[in-house]
N, C-alpha and C positions, 0 to 999 in steps of 0.2 A: 504494500500500500504506500501511499504518498508519504515522504519523509516530512520532518518538521517544517522545512522551508520550501518544499516542493508544492506546486499548485495542487489544489484539491481536484480529485477526479470524481465527476458527478455523472450519474446515469439517470435519465428521465424516462419513466414508463408512462407512455401516453403522449399523444400529439394533438389534443383538442385545442380549443380556443385559448386556454390559459398557458399552454406550453411555451409560447413565444415570450411571455412575461418572465417565466422562470429561466429560460435560456438567456435572455438579455441580462437578468440579474446576476446569474452565476458568471457569465462571461465578463461582466463589469468588475468582478472580483478576480479575474484572471484564471478561473477554474477551467479545466479541460472537460468538455461535455460530450457524452454520447447519448443516443436516443433509440428507444424501441417503441414501436406501436404495431398492433395487428394490422392496421391499414398502413401501408408503406408511406412514410411521411417525407417523400423526396423533396418537395418544395420547401418545407420547413427546415430540413437538414441543409439544403443548399443555401437558404437565406442566412443561416447562422454558421455555415461552414463546419458542420459536425457530422460525425460518422453515424450510420444506422447500424445497430447491432442486429444479429440474426435472431436472437431470442432473449427472453427476459433473464433467464439464468446466466447466459453468457454475459449480459450487461452487468448483472449483480456481481459476477466474479471479478470484474475489471475495475471497479470503482471504490471510492471511499464513502460516498453518500448516494443514496437512492432517493430520487424524487418521484413520488407516486401521484400521477396526474390523471390516471385512468378513471372510468366510472366508479362510483362509490362502492358498489358491491364487491369490486376487486381489491379494495384497499387491505382488508385483513390478510388475505392470502399473499399478496405481494409483500406486505410488511413482514409476515412470518418468514418468507423465503429470504428476504434481505437481512433480517435480524439474525436468522440462523447462520448466516455467513459473516456475522460480525459487522454489518454495515449500518451506519447511521441512516435515519429515514426522515425525509421531509414529506409530509402527507397533506395533500389538498383537503380542504374541508368538504363535508364533515369527515371525521376520522372513519366512521363506519355507519352502517344503517342502524345498528342497535348499540345501546350503551354497553351491553355485555361484550360485544365484539370489540368495541373501542377500549374497554378495560383490559381485555386479553392482549391487545396490541401494546398497551402501556406496560402491563406486567411483564410481557416477553422482553421488551426493550430494557426494562430495569434489571431483569434477571441476567440478561446477556451483557450488561454494562455498556450499552450503546444508547445514543440519543434519539428521541422521537420528537419531531417538531410539527405540531399541527399548524397548517398554513391559514391562519385567520388574519388575512391581510388588512382588514379595516383598522386594526389596531395600529397600523403603520401609516395610515393617511394622516397628514399633518393636522387637519382641522379636528379630527376625532381625538388624536393624541393631545392636542392643546386643551380640549374640553376635559379630558381625563386628568390632565395635570392641574387644571384650575379647580376641579372638584376636589382632588386630593389635597390641594393647598387651602381648602375652605373658602374659595373665592365667592361662592354664593350661599354660604352657610350650610345648613343641613339639607341634604338632597331630599326632595319630597316626591318627585315624579319624573319619569322619562317618557318621551314620545319619539319614536323613530319610524322612518318609512324608507322603502327601497322598491323601485319599480323600473321596468324597461321593456324592451321588445320581446324578450323571451328567447330561449335557446332554440337552435334548429334541430338538434339530435333528438330523436323520438323517445329515447330512454328517460330523458328528463321529465316527461309527462306521465311516466308509469311508476306509481308509488311502490308497486310490488317489485320493480326492477331497481329500486334504490333512488328513483327520482322523486319529484314532488316539490311544489313551490316552497313550502316551509323548510323542508330538509335541505334543499339546494340554495335557495336565495335568502330566506329570512334567518337562516342559521347565523349569518353575519351579524344581524342586529340582536339576535338572542345572545351571541357572545359579547357584544357591546354592553347589553343590559347587565349581564353577569359581571363583567369587568368593572362597570361603573357603580353598580348598586349591590353587588354581592349575591349570594345564593338565593334562589327562588324557592318558595314553599308551596305555591299553587299556580296552576297554569290553566287558562281558558283559551280556546281557539275556535275559529269558524272559517269556512272557505266557501267562496261563491264563484262559479257553481260548484257543488260537491263533486268529488270524483265518483266515477261509475266503475265498479269493479277495479278500483285502483287507478283508473285512467283519467287524466285531466283533459279538459277541453279549454283552449285559449280563446279569448282572454279569460284569465282567472285571477282572483284576488283572495287574500287571506288576512286575518287579523289574529294576533297572539297577544294575550294580556297576562302579565306576570304580577304576582304579589311576592315581594322579597322578604326575607327573614327579618329585615330591619324595618319593615313597614312601607318601604318605597314601592310605588306602583309603576309599571311599565306597560305602554301600549305600542305594539309594532304592527304597522300596516305595510303590505307589499303586493306586487302584482306582476304577472307577465301579461302585457297589455296589447300585444300585437306588433307587427313588423315595423310600423312607423312611429312607435312610441320612443321618446327620448329617454335615456337613462338618467334617473334622478334619485338622490338620497337626501334625507333630512334628519336632523336630530335636535331635540329641545330638552334641556335639563332644567327643571324648576327647583329652586332651593328656597330656604327660609328668607334669604337676603337678596334674591335676584334670579336671573335666568341666563342661561348660555344656549346659543342656537347656531346651527349651520344648515344652509340649504345650498346644494350644489348648483341649483339653477339661478341663484342670486349672488353667489360669492364673487367678489371682485379681486381678492388677494391671489397672488401668483401661486401660493403653496396649495391651493385647492383646484388649480387648473381651470379657472373660470372660463377661459376662452374656448374650452371644449366641453363644458358641462352639459350642453344641450344635444350632444351627438346621439343619434339613434343607435341602439344596440343592446346586447344582452350583458356584456361586460362593461365595467366603468371605462370611460375614455382615458387616455394617458393624462397624467397630471405632472406638474413641474416638480413636485416633491418626491417623485419616483418611489411610491410605497412598496412596490414589489422588490426593488433593489434594497430598500431599507429593511424589509423583512428578511431577505436572504443574507444581507450583511449582518443582521442581528444573530441569525442562526449560525453563520460561519464564525462569528466572534465568540458565541457561546461554546461552540466546539473547541475553539483554540484555548479559551480561558477556563472552561469548565463551569462558568456561571450559568444561572438559569436564563433562558430566553424570555422575551416579553410574553410569549404564549407558552404555557406549559402543557405537558400531556394531560394533567388533570383538567385544565381549561377545555381541552378538546373533548374529553369524556363528558364534562358537565354540559356543554352545548348540545351534544347528541342526546343526553338524558332529557333535556327540556324539549327538544324536537320530538322525541318519543312521546312525552307527556302531552304535547300539543295534538298529535294525531289521536292519542287516547281520548282527549277532550272532545275532539270532533266526533269520534265514534260514539261517545257517551252523551253528547249534547249538553255537557255540563263541565264545570271546573273539576280538575283532578289534582291530587298532590304532585308536586314536582319530583 
């Protein structure tokens, strides 16, 4: 494996829409990258000048870090294979379909003495990080409530619309804001969710919207709204934190500061448009530094498990038509 001063060798499993952001971030650190996908990703490999591996195990054998970017149901098995070979793992959100699988991933990494980094990139967007820092410093007094939203055009791959195949609006999209709520307000004790229109046999029809409401252990309440709104919908996110002494807010459609990428905030799409603060680069730089120093990353394995547990509770709430314990 790479020596102390040698470039990290990174293998990415999956070549979907998020892969370019990961490749860019790793190459910005000087990492040597290779790629594997069941669909031959020649265009992506040519764009970044990287090799395509013949299979997943061959890729794992050649690298220091494995990035799991494939569909959510594949995460536990790819993680198991990487961890068994002593490789560190960066895993796109959510860690798994179930909290039980997510816990098994984290337990396996701990037992093997390797690092597992859940890729909850919203923690690295400058506007959201700034709100977290101001809350931690007591800038608006005691936090009372959170309101978050996230919406866009929706993904093109059909598996995202199949809840039984690991897709789902809450699981794939609103998990970002669920993680934010847990980061900012702490553990949840109750979850209530609804979706419009409801899925039919686990299948979603777009456009589709959902709302998730949390009550946190400290009494803070959170409401999260989101949607896949059709191919012409601009990507937009908002957050509002209300405290005893004031309010903090961010709206990607209205922001004028450079670190929130305002010039591109109205772009149509499923993924956030590029921003001047380079959150994906910041995320990967944090993970790489955590590997080098041994310190915790901004997102921990426990954070990844907690987000999946709340997602599970949200779907249980939809099925029950009532709030459920977190």
